N, C-alpha and C positions, 0 to 999 in steps of 0.2 A: 667375426660377425656369426656362427655359429650359432655359441653359447644363449646370443642375446633374445637369437628367433625362436631358441629349443623352450628360453625363459614365456614370452608370451607365446607361442600356443602350448603349455604350459595354462597358463593362467586361461585358456580356454575346459582346453580336456575337465581342472576341474570344476570351471562355470558349469558343464557337463555333465557333470557328474553327479554337482548338486542343484539339476534341477534336473534328473532323470532324463536329459537327454540321450543322446548316443557320440560316439568318434566314432570315426571310419578313416583310418590308413589309406596308403594305396600307394609303388614309387611313383605315382602321377600326383597328390594330394594331402590331402589333410581333411578331410570335414569335418563340421564340428555341426550336430542341432540341440540346439540347447530347450527348443518351443517356444520361446518368450516372441510375441511377432511382433519384432524389429530387430530391420536389415541385421546390424549389425554383430545379434547376438548366434544368427547360422552362416558358416563358413567351410566356404570352400580356401584351405591357403597353398598356392602355385608351391608346385618343386622348382621349379624350371625345365624343369624332363621332359614334361607332353603337357602345358596348360590345356590344350586346345582337348582331349582325352577326361580330365581334368575338372574343366569348366563346365564343359556336354553331360559329363555324369553330375554334377554340383545340382545346373542346373533339372535334371530331369528330379532327382531325392526332394527336391524345392518345391517344384512345380507343382510335380504327386502329390505333396502337404499343403500347398498353397500360402506356404512361407513365404516369410523375404529375404532376402539370403543376398550375400554381400560375396567379392572377392576377394583376396588377399595378397600383395605381389611382395615380396621385396624387393623388386629390381624389376624396370620397363617386359614390361608383357605385351608382345605384340600379338600373342590369341587374351588374355584377355581387353587391350585395344575394341580389337576386329568383333570381337562376341557384344560387346559392350557398345560402339558404332554402328553395328546391327542390330541393338534394341533401342536406340534412342537414348541409351544411358549414359552423361557426361562425370567420368574420372572427378571420384572427390580430391577435392584437397590435399596436397600432401599431407602424409604425417610423418614428422621427425621421429626418429629413432633415436634417444639422447639415451649414455651408459657415461657413468661413472664407478674413476676405481676409485675404491675405499681404502686401498692401502695409505693411499696419502690425499685422502680428504679432509678439508681441515676442517675443525674443528664444531659442530652444530650451535644454531642461537640458541641460547634457551628458551623451550616450554612457555608461551604465555602461562603467567601464574593465576589464570582462573578459566586452563585447557586442562582437563585431565584425559589422555590419553591411555586405552585402553581394549584389548584382543578380543572380539565376544566370545561367549561361550554359554551361549540359549541361544532356544532362537522367541527368545523376546529381545534379547542383543542382535541378533539381525531382523528384526522388523523394527529394529529404531534404525538399522542401517537399512531398507527399502524407504523409508520413509523420510530419512536424509534423503535418500540420493533420490526420487526424487520432485524435492526441493532444490536437490543442487543444479537437475538438470530440467528439469523440464517438465519431468514426464510425469503420467500416472505411477502412485506404488505399484501397483495391481497389477503390473505389465513386469515387475523380475519377481512379485509376490512367491513364485517357483521357488527362491531363492531357501522358503522358509522349511528347508526339510536337516533328517539329521546328516543328513550325509556332505550338507555346507561344513562341517565343523565338525566334519573325520577329521583332516591334515593336517597337521601341521604345520605342513608345507602350506600351505591355501590359508589365511587369516585375514579377517577383518575385523579393520582395526577402527574405532568412532572414538573422534575426540567431545570431551561433551561441558561444559556452562550449566553451571549451576544442577544439575541433572538432565539437559535437555544433548541430543547432538543435536552438531551443527558442521562437522565435519568429519568425512569418513577418508576409511583408502584401503586399499587389498595391497597387503602383501604378500609374494610367493618366490619359494625357496628351491632351488636346482641345485640339490647339491653337490655333485654330483661333475656339475662344470662353473662352479665357485660364483652362481653369479642367486640375487637378488630382485626379485623388483614386483617395481610398488605401479596398481594400476588405481581404477577406478577415483581415482581421487577427486572429491569435490565438499564444495562448503555451501550453505544456505547462502544466499542473496548478500538477508543485512546482518550476516556474520563474516563477513569476506572483508578484504583489509588489514588481517587482526594478525597475520600468523598460521593461524589453525593450517592453511590447506599441507603450509610447512612443517608445522610440527607432526601430521598425522598421518606425513613421509616418510621424515624423518626417523619417526619408532619402527614406519615399519621397514625402514637402510641398519636402522644400531641393532633389530635383531635377526636382523638374511648376517648384518657382522658379526655374532653372537655364534652364527651358528656356522661358523665358519666363511660364509659371502668375500670374494676380492673383488669385487664387481658389482654394479647396480642400476639397472637396468629401465628405463619409460620410455612411454609415449607419447609426446608433448601439447595439447590443444594451442592455442595461441593465444589463451590466458593463461598459462603458465609457463606454456615458453619461457619468457625473460625471471619467472620462478627459479625454472630448474636453471639457468643458466648461471643462478647469483649462486645455487648452492652448492659449484662447480661439474655442472653435469654440462658435455662435450656434445651436439649433435653426429651422430656416426652415421644415419641414417636416413634413407624413408620408406615408409610404408605407398607402398598405391592399391587403390582401392576404388571402389566401383561398387557401391548397392540396385536393388533390383527390387523392385515389387514382386508382387503374389504376381499379378496379370503376366505379366514378363518371366518372370521364370518356368512359367508351364510355355513356350514355346522355343521349343527344342530347332537349334539350325544344323544344317545337316556340318559333318566332316568335312565332306570332298569340296563343299566351295568356299577354303580359305585355301 
């Protein structure tokens, strides 16, 4: 499981670099700041050694910046539960962690004939990716406009994939390879609403996995939304755990709780 968590954290390290944000790691946790004004993009990943200290530090950091933020735990965290209860914040639905052994995976289905999947190589490609992401996830594309930077394209271990039909981007994914751990992660998989149900999401996911296998990855990892979960099961993925998440609005993040009250 550790290599799967490392892959997930590496995705967010890349996102912070690509948006001009910052990463801070201590024995207590990994803090990710992208500057994107949405809770999932600013996170504290608790390491399970001293969650209370890591959460307090994150609350202060994000509160000073008036940014929404998220607590991410790979296992139940009493400190996170207490902090959330004190702020009147409910836990988000469990976020399934899924894995696939690439050395024994069944052959993939052919890519739909009308779909062309390529990796982003230019800022214009990134802009197409962002536009598709806005439609796929129901948010304003300007929310992640900060990704339009050369740093987003600077590392082959972080690839944006675009699935196009007749030249229009209709599906996206991000492939993240952590070569020393032999894993490839597939993240940010999305399809425009009008293009769903045609195998495009699966195709852009499989492209990320295929490139990862070429790099020597032995295991694939992803986190599944309710809509994606049955698709990934059909691809051979199995659930191996859950992420426990809490999202805090800026006003909530500015209210620190004295550790002595725990």
